Structure formats: structure tokens, C-alpha cells
DODOVO-38223 format. One line per field, with one value per atom (N, C-alpha, C, O): x negated, y, z. Coordinates in nm, 2 decimals, always signed. Atoms other than C-alpha are relative to their C-alpha. Layout:
// DODOVO-38223
c1 = [X; ...]
c2 = [Y; ...]
c3 = [Z; ...]
// end
This chain:
// DODOVO-38223
c1 = [-0.07; +0.02; -0.10; -0.07; +0.09; -0.32; -0.02; -0.03; +0.09; -0.44; +0.07; +0.03; -0.09; -0.13; +0.02; +0.01; -0.02; -0.06; -0.14; -0.13; +0.11; -0.44; +0.02; +0.04; -0.06; -0.36; +0.10; +0.06; -0.13; -0.03; -0.07; -0.06; +0.11; -0.26; -0.07; -0.04; +0.04; -0.50; +0.14; +0.16; -0.06; -0.26; +0.18; +0.27; -0.11; +0.04; +0.09; +0.21; +0.03; +0.01; +0.12; +0.18; -0.15; +0.32; +0.06; +0.03; -0.07; +0.55; +0.03; +0.07; +0.05; +0.47; -0.10; -0.09; +0.09; +0.19; +0.01; -0.04; -0.09; +0.44; +0.01; -0.05; -0.01; +0.59; -0.05; +0.00; +0.14; +0.30; -0.04; -0.11; +0.10; +0.16; +0.14; +0.14; -0.15; +0.56; -0.03; -0.06; -0.02; +0.55; -0.14; -0.11; +0.12; +0.11; -0.03; -0.07; +0.09; +0.02; -0.10; -0.15; +0.08; -0.23; -0.11; -0.09; +0.15; -0.57; -0.15; -0.19; +0.19; -0.93; -0.02; +0.07; +0.10; -1.14; -0.11; -0.17; +0.16; -1.43; -0.09; -0.06; +0.11; -1.74; -0.09; -0.09; +0.07; -1.96; -0.10; -0.11; +0.15; -2.32; +0.04; +0.13; -0.05; -2.36; -0.14; -0.20; +0.15; -2.69; -0.01; +0.09; +0.03; -2.88; -0.16; -0.24; +0.13; -3.18; -0.06; -0.15; +0.11; -3.28; -0.09; -0.11; +0.11; -3.52; -0.10; -0.11; +0.08; -3.76; -0.16; -0.27; +0.14; -3.97; -0.09; -0.09; +0.16; -4.33; +0.01; -0.02; +0.08; -4.30; +0.08; +0.07; -0.05; -4.07; -0.05; -0.04; +0.06; -4.25; -0.12; -0.20; +0.14; -4.53; +0.06; +0.00; -0.03; -4.33; +0.04; +0.03; -0.03; -4.21; -0.12; -0.07; +0.03; -4.52; -0.11; -0.15; +0.04; -4.68; +0.05; -0.03; -0.04; -4.46; +0.03; +0.11; +0.05; -4.50; -0.14; -0.18; +0.20; -4.90; +0.06; +0.05; -0.02; -4.81; +0.08; +0.03; -0.09; -4.49; -0.12; -0.16; +0.10; -4.74; -0.17; -0.23; +0.11; -5.05; +0.07; +0.05; -0.03; -4.88; +0.03; -0.01; -0.06; -4.68; -0.12; -0.10; +0.05; -5.02; -0.13; -0.21; +0.17; -5.20; +0.08; +0.09; -0.22; -4.88; -0.09; -0.19; +0.03; -4.96; -0.09; -0.09; +0.14; -5.33; -0.02; -0.13; +0.00; -5.33; +0.03; -0.02; -0.13; -5.04; -0.07; -0.06; +0.12; -5.30; -0.08; -0.10; +0.14; -5.58; -0.03; -0.14; -0.03; -5.41; -0.01; +0.00; +0.01; -5.47; -0.15; -0.18; +0.13; -5.87; +0.00; +0.01; +0.02; -5.91; -0.09; -0.16; +0.13; -6.14; +0.07; +0.19; -0.10; -6.15; +0.08; +0.15; -0.09; -6.01; +0.08; +0.15; -0.17; -5.72; +0.03; +0.09; -0.01; -5.68; +0.04; +0.14; +0.01; -5.81; +0.15; +0.23; -0.06; -5.60; +0.19; +0.27; -0.16; -5.26; -0.01; +0.08; +0.01; -5.40; +0.04; +0.15; -0.01; -5.45; +0.14; +0.14; -0.11; -5.09; +0.05; +0.17; -0.07; -4.95; +0.01; +0.12; +0.01; -5.07; +0.07; +0.16; -0.04; -5.01; +0.19; +0.26; -0.19; -4.63; +0.04; +0.16; -0.09; -4.57; +0.00; +0.10; -0.02; -4.72; +0.12; +0.17; -0.05; -4.49; +0.17; +0.24; -0.09; -4.18; +0.02; +0.11; +0.00; -4.28; +0.09; +0.19; +0.02; -4.30; +0.14; +0.18; -0.12; -3.96; +0.05; +0.04; -0.16; -3.72; -0.02; +0.08; -0.04; -3.86; +0.07; +0.14; -0.01; -3.81; +0.21; +0.27; -0.15; -3.43; +0.04; +0.08; -0.03; -3.36; -0.01; +0.06; +0.01; -3.46; +0.12; +0.17; -0.14; -3.18; -0.12; -0.23; +0.01; -3.09; -0.15; -0.21; +0.10; -3.35; +0.02; +0.05; -0.09; -3.24; -0.02; -0.07; +0.00; -3.24; -0.03; -0.06; +0.06; -3.34; -0.11; -0.11; +0.10; -3.65; -0.06; -0.14; +0.04; -3.65; +0.02; -0.06; -0.05; -3.44; -0.07; -0.15; +0.08; -3.60; -0.14; -0.20; +0.09; -3.91; +0.03; +0.03; -0.11; -3.75; +0.00; -0.06; +0.01; -3.69; -0.11; -0.17; +0.22; -4.01; -0.13; -0.20; +0.04; -4.16; +0.04; -0.01; -0.07; -3.91; +0.00; +0.03; +0.04; -3.99; -0.20; -0.27; +0.15; -4.35; -0.02; -0.10; +0.07; -4.33; +0.08; +0.02; -0.10; -4.04; -0.17; -0.20; +0.04; -4.30; -0.14; -0.18; +0.14; -4.64; +0.14; +0.14; -0.03; -4.37; +0.07; +0.12; -0.04; -4.25; -0.15; -0.16; +0.22; -4.71; +0.03; +0.04; +0.01; -4.68; +0.14; +0.11; -0.02; -4.41; -0.02; +0.00; +0.01; -4.47; -0.13; -0.14; +0.17; -4.84; +0.00; -0.07; +0.00; -4.74; +0.03; +0.00; -0.04; -4.60; -0.04; +0.00; +0.02; -4.84; -0.15; -0.22]
c2 = [-0.11; -0.05; +0.15; +0.21; -0.09; +0.25; +0.01; +0.13; -0.05; +0.19; +0.01; +0.09; -0.06; +0.24; +0.17; +0.27; -0.21; +0.62; +0.07; +0.18; -0.03; +0.67; +0.07; +0.19; -0.03; +0.65; +0.09; +0.20; -0.08; +0.80; +0.17; +0.24; -0.09; +1.09; +0.11; +0.22; -0.05; +1.11; +0.02; +0.13; -0.04; +1.12; +0.08; +0.07; +0.00; +1.25; +0.12; +0.14; -0.20; +1.61; -0.13; -0.19; -0.01; +1.44; -0.13; -0.21; +0.07; +1.24; -0.21; -0.31; +0.14; +0.95; -0.13; -0.25; +0.06; +0.85; -0.05; -0.14; +0.09; +0.85; -0.13; -0.21; +0.12; +0.58; -0.14; -0.25; +0.12; +0.37; +0.00; -0.10; +0.03; +0.35; -0.08; -0.20; +0.10; +0.22; -0.09; -0.19; +0.17; -0.03; -0.08; -0.19; +0.04; -0.10; -0.06; -0.18; -0.01; -0.03; +0.09; +0.11; -0.08; +0.20; -0.17; -0.23; +0.09; -0.09; +0.12; +0.22; -0.06; +0.00; +0.06; +0.04; -0.06; +0.17; -0.10; -0.16; +0.10; -0.05; +0.11; +0.22; -0.11; +0.13; -0.05; -0.14; -0.02; +0.21; -0.10; -0.18; +0.06; +0.05; -0.07; -0.05; +0.10; -0.21; -0.05; -0.13; +0.00; -0.17; -0.17; -0.25; +0.15; -0.52; -0.05; -0.08; +0.10; -0.66; -0.10; -0.16; +0.16; -0.92; +0.02; +0.13; +0.00; -0.99; -0.10; -0.21; +0.09; -1.16; -0.05; +0.00; +0.07; -1.43; -0.05; -0.10; -0.04; -1.46; -0.13; -0.16; +0.13; -1.87; -0.04; -0.14; +0.01; -1.79; +0.00; -0.08; -0.07; -1.58; -0.07; -0.02; +0.11; -1.80; -0.14; -0.23; +0.22; -2.14; +0.00; -0.10; -0.05; -1.94; +0.07; +0.13; -0.06; -1.80; -0.18; -0.22; +0.18; -2.22; -0.01; -0.03; +0.06; -2.30; +0.05; -0.01; -0.05; -2.09; +0.01; +0.01; +0.03; -2.11; -0.20; -0.27; +0.16; -2.52; -0.06; -0.15; -0.02; -2.50; +0.00; -0.09; -0.06; -2.26; -0.12; -0.14; +0.05; -2.48; -0.15; -0.20; +0.12; -2.79; -0.04; -0.14; -0.02; -2.71; +0.05; +0.05; -0.02; -2.58; -0.11; -0.14; +0.15; -2.92; -0.10; -0.23; +0.19; -3.15; +0.09; +0.05; -0.09; -2.86; -0.06; -0.10; +0.01; -2.89; -0.16; -0.17; +0.11; -3.20; -0.14; -0.21; +0.09; -3.35; +0.07; -0.01; -0.04; -3.09; -0.10; -0.15; +0.06; -3.29; -0.12; -0.18; +0.08; -3.55; -0.18; -0.31; +0.12; -3.75; -0.01; -0.07; +0.02; -3.70; +0.15; +0.27; -0.07; -3.54; +0.02; -0.07; -0.05; -3.36; -0.03; -0.04; +0.03; -3.41; +0.14; +0.14; -0.14; -3.06; +0.00; +0.09; -0.07; -3.09; -0.16; -0.21; +0.05; -3.40; +0.04; +0.05; -0.03; -3.31; +0.15; +0.15; -0.08; -2.96; -0.03; +0.02; +0.15; -3.22; -0.01; +0.05; +0.06; -3.37; +0.16; +0.18; -0.06; -3.04; +0.16; +0.25; -0.10; -2.83; -0.11; -0.07; +0.06; -3.15; +0.05; +0.07; +0.00; -3.11; +0.16; +0.18; -0.13; -2.74; +0.04; +0.12; +0.00; -2.80; -0.10; -0.12; +0.12; -3.06; +0.06; +0.04; -0.11; -2.76; +0.05; +0.03; -0.10; -2.54; -0.04; +0.00; +0.09; -2.74; +0.05; +0.13; +0.05; -2.80; +0.11; +0.10; -0.13; -2.39; +0.04; +0.15; -0.07; -2.33; -0.14; -0.22; +0.09; -2.59; +0.05; +0.09; -0.09; -2.43; +0.14; +0.19; -0.11; -2.12; +0.00; +0.09; -0.02; -2.14; -0.06; +0.03; -0.02; -2.33; +0.12; +0.13; -0.14; -1.98; +0.13; +0.20; -0.13; -1.71; +0.15; +0.20; -0.13; -1.39; +0.07; +0.17; -0.05; -1.40; +0.00; -0.11; +0.07; -1.38; -0.13; -0.18; +0.14; -1.74; +0.00; -0.10; -0.01; -1.59; -0.13; -0.25; +0.08; -1.67; -0.20; -0.28; +0.19; -2.03; -0.08; -0.17; +0.10; -2.19; +0.05; -0.03; +0.04; -2.06; -0.05; -0.11; +0.09; -2.18; -0.13; -0.18; +0.12; -2.49; -0.10; -0.21; +0.07; -2.58; -0.01; -0.09; +0.03; -2.46; -0.12; -0.17; +0.13; -2.71; -0.12; -0.22; +0.21; -2.99; +0.00; -0.10; +0.03; -2.90; -0.08; -0.18; +0.01; -2.91; -0.19; -0.28; +0.13; -3.24; -0.11; -0.20; +0.04; -3.36; -0.10; -0.21; +0.00; -3.29; -0.11; -0.18; +0.06; -3.48; -0.15; -0.20; +0.12; -3.79; -0.07; -0.17; +0.09; -3.82; -0.09; -0.20; +0.07; -3.85; -0.16; -0.27; +0.09; -4.05; -0.16; -0.26; +0.07; -4.27; -0.06; -0.16; +0.00; -4.24; -0.09; -0.15; +0.03; -4.35; -0.14; -0.23; +0.19; -4.65; -0.08; -0.19; +0.08; -4.80; -0.05; -0.12; +0.01; -4.75; -0.06; -0.09]
c3 = [+0.01; +0.02; -0.06; -0.16; +0.01; +0.07; -0.10; -0.14; +0.13; -0.28; -0.04; -0.13; +0.10; -0.44; +0.06; -0.01; -0.06; -0.21; -0.06; -0.11; +0.07; -0.33; -0.11; -0.12; +0.10; -0.65; -0.01; -0.06; +0.00; -0.63; -0.02; -0.12; -0.09; -0.47; -0.18; -0.23; +0.11; -0.81; -0.11; -0.17; +0.18; -1.10; +0.05; -0.04; -0.07; -0.88; -0.11; -0.11; +0.08; -1.15; -0.10; -0.01; +0.07; -1.41; +0.03; +0.12; -0.05; -1.41; -0.08; -0.05; +0.07; -1.66; +0.10; +0.10; -0.08; -1.40; +0.11; +0.16; -0.10; -1.14; -0.01; +0.06; +0.01; -1.33; -0.01; +0.00; +0.04; -1.41; +0.16; +0.15; -0.15; -1.05; +0.05; +0.02; +0.04; -0.97; -0.06; +0.00; +0.08; -1.23; +0.08; +0.12; +0.00; -1.14; -0.11; -0.14; +0.13; -1.48; +0.01; -0.10; +0.02; -1.40; +0.08; +0.19; -0.06; -1.33; +0.00; -0.06; +0.00; -1.23; -0.12; -0.20; +0.08; -1.47; -0.04; +0.05; -0.02; -1.60; -0.03; -0.08; +0.01; -1.61; -0.14; -0.22; +0.19; -1.89; +0.00; -0.10; +0.03; -1.77; +0.14; +0.22; -0.15; -1.49; -0.02; -0.09; -0.10; -1.29; +0.01; +0.03; -0.05; -1.27; +0.03; -0.06; +0.01; -1.08; -0.01; +0.04; +0.08; -1.28; -0.09; -0.15; +0.01; -1.40; -0.12; -0.07; +0.04; -1.68; +0.05; +0.07; -0.06; -1.54; -0.01; -0.13; +0.11; -1.60; -0.06; -0.18; +0.07; -1.59; -0.12; -0.19; +0.13; -1.86; -0.12; -0.22; +0.15; -2.11; +0.01; -0.07; +0.01; -2.07; -0.08; -0.13; -0.04; -2.10; -0.20; -0.27; +0.06; -2.43; -0.10; -0.19; +0.01; -2.53; -0.05; -0.17; +0.03; -2.51; -0.09; -0.18; +0.11; -2.75; -0.08; -0.15; +0.12; -3.00; -0.05; -0.16; +0.08; -3.05; +0.06; -0.04; +0.07; -3.00; -0.11; -0.18; +0.13; -3.27; -0.12; -0.19; +0.12; -3.51; -0.03; -0.13; +0.06; -3.43; -0.06; -0.17; +0.09; -3.50; -0.12; -0.18; +0.16; -3.83; -0.14; -0.26; +0.09; -3.96; -0.05; -0.14; +0.07; -3.87; -0.08; -0.08; +0.03; -4.05; -0.12; -0.18; +0.13; -4.33; -0.12; -0.23; +0.12; -4.40; +0.05; +0.10; -0.04; -4.31; -0.18; -0.27; +0.15; -4.57; -0.16; -0.25; +0.09; -4.86; -0.02; -0.13; +0.08; -4.80; -0.03; -0.06; +0.01; -4.82; +0.16; +0.16; -0.08; -4.48; +0.03; +0.13; -0.06; -4.50; +0.14; +0.12; -0.04; -4.20; +0.09; +0.13; -0.11; -3.95; +0.12; +0.14; -0.10; -3.60; +0.10; +0.20; -0.06; -3.50; -0.01; +0.03; +0.09; -3.67; +0.12; +0.03; -0.08; -3.38; +0.11; +0.18; -0.18; -3.09; +0.02; +0.11; -0.01; -3.18; +0.04; +0.11; +0.00; -3.21; +0.23; +0.30; -0.12; -2.82; +0.06; +0.11; -0.05; -2.72; +0.03; +0.12; +0.07; -2.88; +0.08; +0.08; -0.03; -2.67; +0.14; +0.20; -0.15; -2.34; +0.06; +0.15; +0.06; -2.41; +0.03; +0.09; +0.04; -2.49; +0.15; +0.16; -0.06; -2.21; +0.12; +0.19; -0.05; -1.98; +0.00; +0.11; +0.03; -2.09; +0.02; +0.12; -0.12; -2.04; +0.11; +0.15; -0.18; -1.72; +0.06; +0.12; -0.06; -1.66; -0.06; +0.00; +0.08; -1.88; +0.05; -0.05; -0.10; -1.65; +0.10; +0.16; -0.15; -1.32; -0.02; +0.07; -0.01; -1.47; -0.04; +0.01; +0.06; -1.60; +0.14; +0.21; -0.10; -1.26; +0.11; +0.20; -0.08; -1.09; +0.02; -0.07; -0.05; -0.94; -0.04; -0.03; +0.02; -1.05; -0.08; -0.06; +0.15; -1.39; -0.09; -0.13; +0.14; -1.73; -0.02; +0.08; +0.02; -1.88; -0.14; -0.20; +0.15; -2.23; -0.02; -0.05; +0.00; -2.23; +0.03; -0.02; -0.07; -2.00; -0.11; -0.13; +0.06; -2.27; -0.10; -0.15; +0.19; -2.61; +0.02; -0.08; +0.01; -2.44; +0.00; -0.11; +0.00; -2.34; -0.15; -0.17; +0.10; -2.68; -0.12; -0.19; +0.06; -2.83; -0.01; -0.10; -0.04; -2.69; +0.00; -0.04; +0.09; -2.72; -0.16; -0.21; +0.13; -3.10; +0.01; -0.02; +0.02; -3.08; +0.05; +0.02; -0.12; -2.83; -0.15; -0.20; +0.11; -3.12; -0.16; -0.19; +0.09; -3.41; +0.07; -0.02; -0.05; -3.19; -0.07; -0.18; +0.04; -3.18; -0.06; -0.03; +0.09; -3.47; -0.11; -0.18; +0.08; -3.61; +0.07; +0.03; -0.04; -3.42; -0.02; -0.09; +0.09; -3.46; -0.19; -0.24; +0.13; -3.82; -0.06; -0.17; +0.00; -3.77; +0.06; +0.03; -0.01; -3.62; -0.05; +0.01; +0.12; -3.93; -0.12; -0.22; +0.18; -4.16; +0.02; -0.08]
// end
């Protein structure tokens, strides 16, 4: 009742506003800006960076090994191994960052997606190599 009385005092200048208050039509106004204390997690950003590095490096290694007909130097294998270890770390960081409270989740999910794609590429290479 007190709420309706405050609205009545605020809009008591016109008879239409008084009628709307009595009918309960006037609702609270929506605020244009919503300020928050949420921030992007450092773990999530690192997970995304690891995912981009691993995915790009695996695409480059796959392209270069395909273009040289499979005759690859040892460095390509080391790059694949390093990308696998880095993507596992990025995947763990992404999972931990998504579970944090009061943080934005965009970079965490993006890191999980990119690191998962990199691990999928490594799994595909190992699966294809097992049938050769």
C-alpha cells in the first residue's frame, strides 16, 4: 500500500496517471546501464591463448606434413607433443575458470572449445596412424 501511495504522489499531476496507478499499470522503469563487479578470469584468458597457440600450431604441422608427403623432420613431432601438453593444461585451466563465481565465462568456454579441438586433432592423427 505504501508503494502505491508513493507512486500516487509522484504521478498525481494528471488524472490519467491516477487511473493507471489505481489499475496497477505503472511498473518500475528499466535501468539503461547495469554495473557489475564481474571480470574476466586470468585462467580463462590463458586457456584461450593456449588453445589458439595449440590449434594454430597443429594446423600448421598437419599442413606442412601433408605437403611434404609425410617425410617430416623430428621437430614437427616435438611440436605436436608440446601442443598436446599445452592443450591439456589449457583445458584444465578452462574448466577451472568456468567454475569460478562472479566471473565472465566467455574466455573459459572459448578456451575449452579450442583446446578440445586441438586434442581432437592429435587424437585423429593417432587414430589414423594406428591403421597405417
